[in-house]
All heavy atoms as an XYZ file, in Angstrom:
753
protein
N     -93.343    -28.657     20.379
C     -93.596    -29.800     21.224
C     -92.267    -30.483     21.558
O     -91.513    -30.881     20.684
C     -94.511    -30.757     20.453
C     -94.825    -32.014     21.203
S     -96.031    -32.976     20.307
C     -95.103    -34.428     20.014
N     -91.980    -30.610     22.833
C     -90.763    -31.295     23.273
C     -90.987    -32.794     23.269
O     -92.001    -33.288     23.735
C     -90.383    -30.851     24.682
C     -89.718    -29.491     24.693
O     -89.177    -29.115     23.655
O     -89.742    -28.834     25.739
N     -90.029    -33.492     22.717
C     -90.066    -34.955     22.715
C     -89.103    -35.476     23.767
O     -88.079    -34.857     24.025
C     -89.661    -35.492     21.352
C     -90.662    -35.172     20.274
C     -90.241    -35.848     19.004
N     -90.069    -34.800     18.014
C     -89.396    -34.919     16.907
N     -88.793    -36.044     16.621
N     -89.304    -33.944     16.056
N     -89.423    -36.624     24.316
C     -88.507    -37.222     25.291
C     -87.292    -37.776     24.550
O     -87.322    -38.008     23.337
C     -89.206    -38.335     26.069
O     -89.387    -39.470     25.247
N     -86.231    -38.005     25.297
C     -85.013    -38.550     24.690
C     -85.273    -39.922     24.080
O     -84.750    -40.237     23.017
C     -83.911    -38.641     25.741
C     -83.388    -37.304     26.182
C     -82.292    -37.418     27.223
O     -81.828    -38.539     27.495
O     -81.897    -36.378     27.752
N     -86.102    -40.726     24.732
C     -86.401    -42.064     24.214
C     -87.139    -41.978     22.893
O     -86.815    -42.703     21.945
C     -87.229    -42.863     25.240
O     -86.523    -42.889     26.481
C     -87.473    -44.279     24.759
N     -88.131    -41.078     22.792
C     -88.861    -40.901     21.530
C     -87.911    -40.483     20.412
O     -88.008    -40.981     19.287
C     -89.951    -39.846     21.686
C     -91.137    -40.281     22.490
C     -92.132    -39.148     22.675
O     -91.721    -38.046     23.085
O     -93.322    -39.380     22.398
N     -87.009    -39.563     20.736
C     -86.065    -39.096     19.718
C     -85.150    -40.229     19.264
O     -84.887    -40.383     18.073
C     -85.262    -37.917     20.257
C     -86.117    -36.686     20.468
S     -85.213    -35.330     21.192
C     -84.245    -34.802     19.807
N     -84.665    -41.044     20.198
C     -83.778    -42.145     19.838
C     -84.510    -43.169     18.965
O     -83.933    -43.709     18.029
C     -83.212    -42.802     21.092
C     -82.144    -41.957     21.766
S     -81.312    -42.814     23.109
C     -82.472    -42.569     24.431
N     -85.783    -43.436     19.266
C     -86.554    -44.388     18.464
C     -86.831    -43.856     17.060
O     -87.022    -44.635     16.132
C     -87.876    -44.721     19.168
C     -87.739    -45.586     20.418
C     -89.078    -45.708     21.124
C     -87.179    -46.954     20.079
N     -86.834    -42.544     16.888
C     -87.047    -41.945     15.566
C     -85.748    -41.792     14.781
O     -85.740    -41.218     13.713
C     -87.747    -40.596     15.715
C     -89.169    -40.736     16.212
C     -89.866    -39.407     16.258
C     -91.194    -39.546     16.941
N     -92.297    -39.727     16.097
N     -84.630    -42.276     15.330
C     -83.371    -42.260     14.593
C     -82.387    -41.200     15.013
O     -81.305    -41.091     14.440
N     -82.721    -40.390     15.999
C     -81.797    -39.361     16.464
C     -80.643    -40.021     17.208
O     -80.796    -41.063     17.827
C     -82.501    -38.383     17.407
C     -83.367    -37.367     16.719
C     -84.627    -37.710     16.248
C     -82.923    -36.067     16.542
C     -85.424    -36.780     15.618
C     -83.714    -35.131     15.913
C     -84.965    -35.492     15.458
O     -85.743    -34.568     14.827
N     -79.506    -39.383     17.153
C     -78.338    -39.835     17.889
C     -77.680    -38.641     18.549
O     -77.995    -37.484     18.234
N     -76.760    -38.892     19.442
C     -76.078    -37.818     20.152
C     -74.914    -37.299     19.296
O     -74.032    -38.057     18.909
C     -75.557    -38.321     21.493
C     -75.005    -37.259     22.424
C     -76.083    -36.247     22.797
C     -74.448    -37.903     23.678
N     -74.963    -36.012     19.001
C     -73.902    -35.363     18.224
C     -73.115    -34.465     19.163
O     -73.691    -33.656     19.885
C     -74.488    -34.528     17.074
O     -75.220    -35.398     16.215
C     -73.408    -33.837     16.283
N     -71.810    -34.625     19.164
C     -70.914    -33.795     19.962
C     -69.987    -33.067     18.998
O     -69.378    -33.698     18.137
C     -70.089    -34.645     20.936
O     -70.991    -35.417     21.742
C     -69.212    -33.782     21.815
N     -69.920    -31.747     19.147
C     -69.068    -30.947     18.263
C     -68.144    -30.077     19.093
O     -68.544    -29.531     20.128
C     -69.921    -30.070     17.354
N     -66.898    -29.964     18.651
C     -65.933    -29.061     19.273
C     -65.618    -27.954     18.270
O     -65.152    -28.223     17.166
C     -64.659    -29.809     19.668
C     -63.704    -28.952     20.449
C     -62.514    -29.736     20.971
O     -62.255    -30.855     20.492
O     -61.836    -29.209     21.871
N     -65.916    -26.728     18.662
C     -65.704    -25.554     17.820
C     -64.401    -24.893     18.231
O     -64.165    -24.644     19.418
C     -66.840    -24.540     18.015
C     -68.164    -25.011     17.503
C     -68.945    -25.884     18.228
C     -68.625    -24.572     16.278
C     -70.168    -26.318     17.756
C     -69.848    -24.995     15.792
C     -70.613    -25.865     16.532
N     -63.560    -24.609     17.262
C     -62.344    -23.852     17.503
C     -62.545    -22.482     16.869
O     -62.956    -22.380     15.706
C     -61.127    -24.551     16.885
C     -60.842    -25.879     17.538
C     -61.312    -27.053     16.984
C     -60.116    -25.936     18.714
C     -61.066    -28.274     17.587
C     -59.857    -27.151     19.326
C     -60.334    -28.323     18.765
N     -62.280    -21.421     17.637
C     -62.573    -20.072     17.163
C     -61.559    -19.077     17.717
O     -60.852    -19.349     18.674
C     -63.993    -19.656     17.562
C     -64.209    -19.549     19.049
C     -64.119    -18.314     19.690
C     -64.479    -20.672     19.826
C     -64.309    -18.206     21.057
C     -64.665    -20.574     21.192
C     -64.578    -19.333     21.804
O     -64.758    -19.233     23.152
N     -61.524    -17.910     17.086
C     -60.649    -16.815     17.520
C     -61.517    -15.601     17.830
O     -62.427    -15.278     17.081
C     -59.645    -16.446     16.434
C     -58.716    -17.562     16.041
C     -57.735    -17.084     14.973
N     -57.035    -18.184     14.343
C     -55.983    -18.808     14.854
N     -55.512    -18.442     16.016
N     -55.403    -19.794     14.210
N     -61.214    -14.931     18.932
C     -61.917    -13.703     19.289
C     -61.221    -12.522     18.604
O     -60.009    -12.558     18.385
C     -61.930    -13.502     20.807
C     -62.787    -14.523     21.533
S     -64.515    -14.522     21.011
C     -65.064    -12.973     21.672
N     -61.966    -11.471     18.272
C     -61.371    -10.337     17.544
C     -60.208     -9.671     18.274
O     -59.253     -9.234     17.635
C     -62.540     -9.358     17.400
C     -63.770    -10.150     17.627
C     -63.403    -11.306     18.482
N     -60.243     -9.589     19.594
C     -59.180     -8.903     20.345
C     -57.926     -9.748     20.530
O     -56.858     -9.218     20.824
C     -59.701     -8.489     21.723
C     -60.807     -7.453     21.623
O     -60.930     -6.834     20.551
O     -61.534     -7.272     22.614
N     -58.060    -11.077     20.390
C     -56.929    -11.987     20.616
C     -56.829    -12.973     19.461
O     -57.103    -14.149     19.599
C     -57.115    -12.741     21.944
C     -57.215    -11.831     23.137
C     -58.451    -11.474     23.654
C     -56.071    -11.318     23.729
C     -58.542    -10.618     24.743
C     -56.150    -10.475     24.817
C     -57.400    -10.124     25.318
O     -57.481     -9.282     26.392
N     -56.416    -12.496     18.323
C     -56.386    -13.321     17.107
C     -55.353    -14.451     17.163
O     -55.442    -15.399     16.403
C     -56.145    -12.448     15.891
C     -57.301    -11.498     15.634
C     -57.259    -10.952     14.247
C     -58.362     -9.952     14.033
N     -59.595    -10.529     13.613
N     -54.368    -14.356     18.050
C     -53.347    -15.402     18.157
C     -53.736    -16.515     19.121
O     -52.982    -17.468     19.281
C     -52.009    -14.790     18.595
C     -51.448    -13.867     17.532
O     -51.695    -14.068     16.347
N     -50.710    -12.861     17.950
N     -54.892    -16.387     19.765
C     -55.347    -17.386     20.737
C     -56.478    -18.195     20.110
O     -57.460    -17.641     19.633
C     -55.828    -16.710     22.042
C     -56.352    -17.745     23.020
C     -54.719    -15.888     22.660
N     -56.328    -19.500     20.116
C     -57.365    -20.391     19.589
C     -58.164    -20.936     20.766
O     -57.636    -21.605     21.648
C     -56.719    -21.526     18.794
C     -57.626    -22.361     17.915
C     -58.308    -21.509     16.860
C     -56.826    -23.469     17.253
N     -59.454    -20.617     20.800
C     -60.351    -21.056     21.874
C     -61.158    -22.255     21.410
O     -61.287    -22.505     20.209
C     -61.318    -19.925     22.234
C     -60.613    -18.694     22.720
O     -60.071    -18.690     23.807
N     -60.585    -17.655     21.897
N     -61.749    -22.973     22.363
C     -62.606    -24.090     21.987
C     -63.915    -24.028     22.776
O     -63.972    -23.498     23.892
C     -61.906    -25.430     22.217
O     -61.749    -25.668     23.587
N     -64.961    -24.587     22.170
C     -66.293    -24.636     22.761
C     -66.888    -25.986     22.390
O     -66.805    -26.405     21.235
C     -67.155    -23.496     22.199
C     -68.586    -23.540     22.638
C     -68.959    -23.124     23.896
C     -69.567    -24.006     21.776
C     -70.284    -23.170     24.294
C     -70.892    -24.061     22.159
C     -71.244    -23.636     23.424
N     -67.478    -26.686     23.356
C     -68.069    -28.000     23.096
C     -69.584    -27.868     23.112
O     -70.158    -27.276     24.028
C     -67.603    -29.038     24.141
C     -68.301    -30.365     23.926
C     -66.100    -29.220     24.062
N     -70.227    -28.423     22.092
C     -71.685    -28.380     21.916
C     -72.187    -29.803     21.778
O     -71.543    -30.634     21.130
C     -71.996    -27.571     20.655
C     -73.417    -27.530     20.229
C     -74.350    -26.619     20.607
C     -74.071    -28.408     19.300
N     -75.538    -26.890     19.976
C     -75.392    -27.987     19.174
C     -73.657    -29.523     18.585
C     -76.306    -28.612     18.360
C     -74.563    -30.165     17.769
C     -75.874    -29.706     17.658
N     -73.344    -30.099     22.374
C     -73.891    -31.444     22.306
C     -75.412    -31.361     22.196
O     -76.057    -30.593     22.902
C     -73.508    -32.207     23.576
C     -73.353    -33.667     23.407
C     -72.789    -34.323     24.660
O     -73.142    -33.967     25.769
N     -71.910    -35.289     24.467
N     -75.985    -32.170     21.291
C     -77.438    -32.193     21.107
C     -77.808    -33.466     20.359
O     -76.961    -34.090     19.725
C     -77.893    -30.968     20.310
C     -79.380    -30.689     20.456
O     -80.061    -31.384     21.246
O     -79.876    -29.773     19.783
N     -79.080    -33.842     20.431
C     -79.563    -34.963     19.632
C     -79.810    -34.457     18.221
O     -80.380    -33.386     18.017
C     -80.852    -35.538     20.229
C     -80.589    -36.323     21.479
C     -80.808    -35.778     22.728
C     -80.097    -37.621     21.412
C     -80.554    -36.498     23.876
C     -79.822    -38.348     22.547
C     -80.063    -37.781     23.778
O     -79.794    -38.501     24.910
N     -79.361    -35.233     17.222
C     -79.436    -34.794     15.831
C     -79.612    -35.998     14.916
O     -79.381    -37.138     15.315
C     -78.149    -34.047     15.476
C     -78.353    -32.976     14.440
O     -79.460    -32.879     13.872
O     -77.401    -32.226     14.183
N     -80.019    -35.722     13.684
C     -80.223    -36.769     12.688
C     -79.054    -36.807     11.715
O     -78.731    -35.804     11.089
C     -81.509    -36.507     11.893
C     -82.812    -36.794     12.613
C     -83.987    -36.246     11.820
C     -82.975    -38.286     12.816
N     -78.427    -37.969     11.599
C     -77.356    -38.140     10.606
C     -77.996    -38.578      9.303
O     -79.044    -39.200      9.315
C     -76.366    -39.195     11.091
N     -77.472    -38.302      8.159
C     -76.198    -37.644      7.879
C     -76.322    -36.140      7.647
O     -75.323    -35.477      7.426
C     -75.745    -38.342      6.600
C     -77.013    -38.611      5.863
C     -78.029    -38.923      6.952
N     -77.550    -35.604      7.709
C     -77.741    -34.180      7.394
C     -77.403    -33.238      8.548
O     -77.046    -32.094      8.321
C     -79.170    -33.923      6.927
C     -79.485    -34.642      5.622
O     -78.546    -34.840      4.832
O     -80.651    -35.010      5.425
N     -77.551    -33.678      9.772
C     -77.240    -32.908     10.981
C     -77.861    -31.509     10.956
O     -77.158    -30.502     11.022
C     -75.724    -32.807     11.193
C     -75.071    -34.125     11.348
N     -75.161    -34.867     12.503
C     -74.329    -34.876     10.495
C     -74.492    -35.986     12.366
N     -73.986    -36.028     11.157
N     -79.202    -31.399     10.880
C     -79.836    -30.078     10.813
C     -79.606    -29.228     12.060
O     -79.442    -27.998     11.945
C     -81.320    -30.395     10.634
C     -81.495    -31.797     11.097
C     -80.185    -32.483     10.844
N     -79.564    -29.817     13.255
C     -79.331    -29.032     14.472
C     -77.907    -28.481     14.516
O     -77.699    -27.324     14.889
C     -79.599    -29.875     15.721
C     -81.058    -30.233     15.871
O     -81.927    -29.646     15.235
N     -81.332    -31.205     16.701
N     -76.942    -29.298     14.138
C     -75.542    -28.845     14.138
C     -75.343    -27.711     13.147
O     -74.773    -26.674     13.484
C     -74.600    -30.007     13.815
C     -73.118    -29.646     13.638
C     -72.546    -29.035     14.904
C     -72.332    -30.870     13.222
N     -75.818    -27.891     11.915
C     -75.623    -26.840     10.917
C     -76.437    -25.591     11.240
O     -76.023    -24.471     10.933
C     -75.920    -27.363      9.515
C     -74.862    -28.316      9.035
C     -75.134    -29.663      8.878
C     -73.575    -27.879      8.784
C     -74.157    -30.549      8.448
C     -72.577    -28.751      8.358
C     -72.886    -30.094      8.198
N     -77.585    -25.764     11.905
C     -78.350    -24.608     12.379
C     -77.567    -23.838     13.431
O     -77.563    -22.599     13.439
N     -76.886    -24.563     14.332
C     -76.068    -23.888     15.345
C     -74.869    -23.189     14.715
O     -74.504    -22.090     15.130
C     -75.606    -24.878     16.418
C     -74.861    -24.205     17.542
C     -75.549    -23.497     18.505
C     -73.479    -24.263     17.615
C     -74.874    -22.852     19.532
C     -72.791    -23.638     18.631
C     -73.491    -22.928     19.596
N     -74.263    -23.801     13.699
C     -73.141    -23.148     13.020
C     -73.602    -21.854     12.353
O     -72.922    -20.823     12.426
C     -72.485    -24.106     11.996
C     -71.766    -25.237     12.733
C     -71.522    -23.358     11.073
C     -71.237    -26.337     11.832
N     -74.774    -21.869     11.718
C     -75.319    -20.640     11.118
C     -75.575    -19.580     12.184
O     -75.265    -18.403     11.989
C     -76.604    -20.944     10.356
C     -76.376    -21.695      9.073
C     -77.680    -22.054      8.374
O     -78.732    -21.475      8.736
O     -77.643    -22.917      7.487
N     -76.150    -20.000     13.328
C     -76.370    -19.067     14.438
C     -75.047    -18.459     14.888
O     -74.949    -17.256     15.126
C     -77.053    -19.792     15.600
C     -77.013    -19.028     16.887
C     -77.876    -17.966     17.104
C     -76.098    -19.358     17.887
C     -77.833    -17.248     18.290
C     -76.048    -18.654     19.069
C     -76.917    -17.592     19.274
N     -74.019    -19.298     15.030
C     -72.698    -18.821     15.471
C     -72.178    -17.754     14.510
O     -71.727    -16.693     14.927
C     -71.731    -20.001     15.535
C     -70.367    -19.636     16.055
C     -69.416    -18.856     15.450
C     -69.810    -20.027     17.309
N     -68.307    -18.757     16.233
C     -68.516    -19.454     17.385
C     -70.254    -20.813     18.358
C     -67.682    -19.647     18.473
C     -69.408    -21.003     19.440
C     -68.148    -20.426     19.496
N     -72.229    -18.046     13.215
C     -71.672    -17.120     12.227
C     -72.441    -15.803     12.178
O     -71.867    -14.759     11.895
C     -71.641    -17.780     10.853
C     -70.628    -18.909     10.792
C     -70.668    -19.689      9.494
O     -71.706    -19.759      8.844
N     -69.549    -20.283      9.132
N     -73.735    -15.819     12.464
C     -74.551    -14.603     12.422
C     -74.507    -13.811     13.718
O     -74.613    -12.583     13.692
C     -76.009    -14.959     12.111
C     -76.210    -15.532     10.729
C     -77.607    -16.108     10.533
O     -78.421    -16.056     11.488
O     -77.874    -16.631      9.441
N     -74.356    -14.494     14.869
C     -74.591    -13.825     16.150
C     -73.384    -13.716     17.073
O     -73.413    -12.939     18.015
C     -75.696    -14.565     16.912
O     -76.861    -14.655     16.131
N     -72.350    -14.492     16.853
C     -71.217    -14.516     17.779
C     -69.992    -13.913     17.097
O     -69.707    -14.206     15.931
C     -70.941    -15.961     18.263
C     -72.176    -16.461     19.022
C     -69.699    -16.019     19.137
C     -72.086    -17.873     19.527
N     -69.276    -13.082     17.839
C     -68.130    -12.365     17.272
C     -66.944    -13.258     16.955
O     -66.141    -12.937     16.100
C     -67.674    -11.271     18.243
C     -68.639    -10.122     18.359
C     -68.095     -9.056     19.289
O     -66.861     -8.893     19.351
O     -68.903     -8.408     19.938
N     -66.806    -14.366     17.655
C     -65.651    -15.237     17.463
C     -65.682    -15.907     16.095
O     -66.619    -16.617     15.759
N     -64.633    -15.671     15.300
C     -64.547    -16.254     13.964
C     -64.191    -17.733     14.059
O     -63.210    -18.107     14.697
C     -63.496    -15.517     13.144
C     -63.337    -16.054     11.747
C     -62.214    -15.349     10.998
O     -61.506    -14.526     11.541
N     -62.076    -15.691      9.738
N     -64.993    -18.575     13.416
C     -64.742    -20.013     13.453
C     -63.459    -20.368     12.711
O     -63.234    -19.909     11.594
C     -65.902    -20.788     12.834
C     -67.142    -20.940     13.706
C     -68.244    -21.661     12.929
C     -66.836    -21.680     14.975
N     -62.640    -21.183     13.343
C     -61.439    -21.705     12.714
C     -61.742    -23.080     12.123
O     -61.455    -23.351     10.962
C     -60.317    -21.796     13.743
C     -59.075    -22.448     13.238
N     -58.866    -23.807     13.328
C     -57.990    -21.935     12.636
C     -57.699    -24.102     12.805
N     -57.134    -22.988     12.377
N     -62.354    -23.957     12.939
C     -62.704    -25.292     12.484
C     -63.731    -25.899     13.442
O     -63.919    -25.425     14.557
C     -61.462    -26.185     12.401
O     -60.848    -26.272     13.662
N     -64.390    -26.955     12.957
C     -65.361    -27.691     13.762
C     -65.071    -29.174     13.592
O     -64.927    -29.661     12.481
C     -66.821    -27.389     13.318
C     -67.805    -28.204     14.135
C     -67.132    -25.906     13.414
N     -64.994    -29.872     14.719
C     -64.780    -31.319     14.709
C     -65.974    -31.942     15.427
O     -66.330    -31.512     16.517
C     -63.479    -31.631     15.437
C     -63.137    -33.097     15.463
C     -61.772    -33.334     16.047
N     -61.689    -32.781     17.395
C     -60.620    -32.893     18.160
N     -59.544    -33.485     17.710
N     -60.609    -32.382     19.368
N     -66.610    -32.948     14.799
C     -67.782    -33.513     15.449
C     -67.848    -35.017     15.263
O     -67.227    -35.593     14.378
C     -69.067    -32.853     14.932
C     -69.463    -33.248     13.538
C     -70.385    -34.261     13.332
C     -68.928    -32.615     12.436
C     -70.765    -34.631     12.061
C     -69.302    -32.968     11.163
C     -70.226    -33.982     10.970
N     -68.619    -35.656     16.151
C     -68.880    -37.088     16.053
C     -70.356    -37.312     16.347
O     -71.006    -36.510     17.018
C     -68.000    -37.881     17.023
O     -68.356    -37.578     18.347
N     -70.872    -38.421     15.822
C     -72.289    -38.739     15.977
C     -72.412    -40.203     16.357
O     -71.748    -41.058     15.788
C     -73.029    -38.462     14.661
C     -74.473    -38.825     14.717
N     -75.411    -37.965     15.235
C     -75.131    -39.931     14.331
C     -76.603    -38.543     15.153
N     -76.451    -39.738     14.613
N     -73.270    -40.488     17.309
C     -73.466    -41.866     17.755
C     -74.945    -42.103     17.989
O     -75.564    -41.418     18.782
C     -72.694    -42.098     19.054
C     -72.957    -43.406     19.724
C     -72.162    -44.501     19.075
N     -72.301    -45.707     19.886
C     -72.475    -46.895     19.369
N     -72.509    -47.062     18.080
N     -72.609    -47.936     20.141
N     -75.488    -43.072     17.242
C     -76.873    -43.480     17.508
C     -76.882    -44.249     18.802
O     -76.125    -45.199     18.984
C     -77.408    -44.352     16.388
C     -77.869    -43.515     15.203
C     -78.560    -44.341     14.195
N     -79.906    -44.673     14.693
C     -80.802    -45.306     13.980
N     -80.507    -45.691     12.770
N     -81.981    -45.567     14.470
N     -77.752    -43.846     19.686
C     -77.813    -44.459     21.007
C     -78.638    -45.738     21.008
O     -78.451    -46.605     21.827
C     -78.404    -43.476     22.013
C     -77.715    -42.124     22.036
S     -76.080    -42.186     22.716
C     -76.469    -42.274     24.430
N     -79.561    -45.844     20.063
C     -80.496    -46.961     20.067
C     -80.953    -47.199     18.642
O     -81.264    -46.264     17.924
C     -81.695    -46.592     20.951
C     -82.798    -47.592     21.152
C     -82.285    -48.754     22.000
C     -83.963    -46.932     21.865
N     -81.002    -48.431     18.232
C     -81.551    -48.738     16.917
C     -82.779    -49.615     17.100
O     -83.012    -50.177     18.171
C     -80.512    -49.432     16.041
O     -80.215    -50.700     16.555
N     -83.567    -49.753     16.054
C     -84.826    -50.471     16.175
C     -84.630    -51.930     16.590
O     -85.475    -52.506     17.247
C     -85.595    -50.392     14.863
O     -84.818    -50.951     13.828
N     -83.516    -52.545     16.230
C     -83.265    -53.928     16.596
C     -82.841    -54.109     18.046
O     -82.850    -55.207     18.570
N     -82.467    -53.030     18.715
C     -81.999    -53.127     20.088
C     -83.105    -52.893     21.111
O     -82.898    -53.110     22.286
C     -80.901    -52.097     20.337
C     -79.653    -52.355     19.538
C     -78.651    -51.248     19.746
O     -79.001    -50.076     19.775
N     -77.395    -51.617     19.881
N     -84.258    -52.414     20.689
C     -85.322    -52.060     21.619
C     -86.477    -53.021     21.464
O     -86.847    -53.389     20.360
C     -85.800    -50.633     21.336
C     -86.799    -50.147     22.322
C     -86.542    -49.577     23.519
C     -88.222    -50.165     22.188
N     -87.709    -49.251     24.149
C     -88.763    -49.604     23.352
C     -89.089    -50.618     21.209
C     -90.122    -49.473     23.555
C     -90.446    -50.491     21.410
C     -90.951    -49.922     22.569
N     -87.032    -53.447     22.564
C     -88.236    -54.255     22.492
C     -89.136    -53.869     23.643
O     -88.683    -53.530     24.741
C     -87.924    -55.735     22.510
C     -87.259    -56.227     23.739
C     -86.793    -57.673     23.582
N     -86.065    -58.036     24.765
C     -86.498    -58.898     25.660
N     -87.632    -59.522     25.488
N     -85.788    -59.166     26.732
N     -90.425    -53.892     23.403
C     -91.421    -53.516     24.388
C     -91.672    -54.700     25.318
O     -92.009    -55.783     24.870
C     -92.703    -53.087     23.680
C     -93.701    -52.493     24.640
O     -93.360    -52.126     25.750
N     -94.933    -52.394     24.209
N     -91.514    -54.495     26.597
C     -91.738    -55.545     27.577
C     -93.019    -55.209     28.327
O     -93.144    -54.134     28.908
C     -90.553    -55.651     28.561
C     -90.837    -56.699     29.627
C     -89.285    -55.982     27.808
N     -93.961    -56.134     28.297
C     -95.222    -55.928     29.000
C     -95.243    -56.885     30.177
O     -95.378    -58.093     30.017
C     -96.427    -56.180     28.065
C     -97.727    -55.936     28.804
C     -96.333    -55.330     26.831
N     -95.064    -56.362     31.361
C     -95.063    -57.184     32.549
C     -93.840    -56.941     33.393
O     -92.811    -56.462     32.907
N     -93.959    -57.260     34.652
C     -92.846    -57.056     35.565
C     -92.974    -58.076     36.690
O     -94.069    -58.329     37.191
C     -92.933    -55.637     36.137
C     -91.823    -55.281     37.061
C     -91.908    -53.826     37.521
O     -92.274    -52.964     36.717
O     -91.625    -53.583     38.699
N     -91.884    -58.679     37.056
C     -91.874    -59.654     38.153
C     -91.101    -59.062     39.318
O     -89.999    -58.523     39.133
C     -91.199    -60.960     37.726
C     -91.948    -61.706     36.665
C     -91.571    -61.617     35.343
C     -93.033    -62.496     37.021
C     -92.256    -62.305     34.365
C     -93.728    -63.186     36.040
C     -93.353    -63.100     34.719
N     -91.654    -59.143     40.484
C     -90.984    -58.663     41.684
C     -90.585    -59.869     42.524
O     -91.436    -60.697     42.851
C     -91.906    -57.740     42.503
O     -92.357    -56.683     41.660
C     -91.175    -57.160     43.685
N     -89.331    -59.975     42.857
C     -88.825    -61.081     43.655
C     -88.391    -60.510     44.995
O     -87.621    -59.557     45.053
C     -87.652    -61.785     42.962
C     -88.105    -62.325     41.619
C     -87.098    -62.891     43.843
C     -87.005    -62.910     40.781
N     -88.899    -61.100     46.056
C     -88.582    -60.604     47.400
C     -87.302    -61.182     47.895
O     -86.910    -62.224     47.795
C     -89.704    -60.926     48.400
C     -90.975    -60.249     48.025
N     -91.213    -58.934     48.318
C     -92.062    -60.696     47.363
C     -92.416    -58.623     47.878
N     -92.943    -59.667     47.290
């Protein structure tokens, strides 16, 4: 079941951005980078670590390092339900 971004943010998800540095087997002296972004739960980051496991099992490029940041987009104190709307002409 796909959840909307708003539902995920209200459940505590935040935007995680990771930069992967890796080397390809044919060019070991070249350090490449790849940027990955997804909504994830801190501090365990199950989506990020799941992607790292996928990378190590399925992609030929050997990981050199991973740098990531996490930012909660919305907290419970910042959101309030507004019932009603006023239209001004």
